[in-house]
N, C-alpha and C positions, 0 to 999 in steps of 0.2 A: 630631314630632321628639322623640326621647328626650333627656333632660337628661344632662349630664356626658359627652357624646361627645367623644373626643379622637382626632385623627389627626396623625401625624407621618410625614415622609418626605423624599425628595429629588427634585429635578427639575433637569434641565440647561437652562441659559439658552439662549435663541434670539435675544435682542434684540428679539423681538416678543412681544405679549401671549400668555400661557400660561394655559389653563384647567386647574385642578387639581380633579378630581372626587373628592368625599369621601362622597357619599350623605347629607349633611346640610348645612344652611346654618350656617356658623360665626359666632360672635359676636366672636371674637378670632382674629387670624391674626398670626403672626410669621414673617418670612422672613429668612434670614441667608445671605449669600454670603461665605464666608471666604477665597475665592481672590482677590477683587477688590481688590488693593492693600492687603491687611490684612483688614478686615472691614466689610461694609456690612449694616445691619439696617433692616428696615422693619416697623412694627407698625401694625395696623389694628383698630379696634373697630367694632362694628355701627352705632353712631350717627354714625360719620364719613361724610362724603360718598364716593360711589363714586370710585374712582381716586385717592384720597388716602392718606396714610400719615404716620406720624411716622418720619422717616428719620434714622439716625445714620450718617454717612459714615466712611470709613476714617480720615480726619483727626481724627475725634472730634467734629465739628460736628453739631448736631442741628437739624433743621428740619421743618416740616410741608409736605409736597408736596401739590399739588392736582391733579396729572395724572400718569399713568403709574405710579400706586401700586397699591393693592390694592382689589378690588371683590368683592361677592358674585357668584357665578355660578349662575344659575337653571337652566341647561341647557335641553334641549328634550324630554327623555323622562321627566319626572317626578322623583320624589325620588331616584332612583338617580344622577342626573347633577348634583345640587347640589354646590356647593363654592365655590371662589374663583378669581379671576383675578389673576395677577401681571402688572402692566403693563410697558411697555417702558422703564422707568427705566434709563438708560444706566450707572448705577453698580451697580445691583442685578442686573438681568437681562442679564448679559453672555453673549453667544454662546459656548457651549462650557464655561462655568463652572458648577459644581454649586451649587445653592441648597438649603438645608435649611429645612424649615418645620414649624410646629406650629399646629394649628387646634383651637379649643375651641368646642363648641356652647353 
């Protein structure tokens, strides 16, 4: 893995887990849904448990979620398919709503 890799993009929510392929395993991921009743943000660091995140809801409350958050995605075809998974959090991954992300290696 090369150091200092950065990926940013958008993905449309499905309400189900979404694998985002980057070509590297991120150490930090931030996902923002600006359409979901204001703004919902989830942040994940590599030492956090799979499917967890620090989530800030549209109401401004911050909590640590332990399911349906963000996880590393190892893929099945080697390095090209590495990335992260956005879980089925009902505030963040809303079907039809666009989420923006940034991921850092």
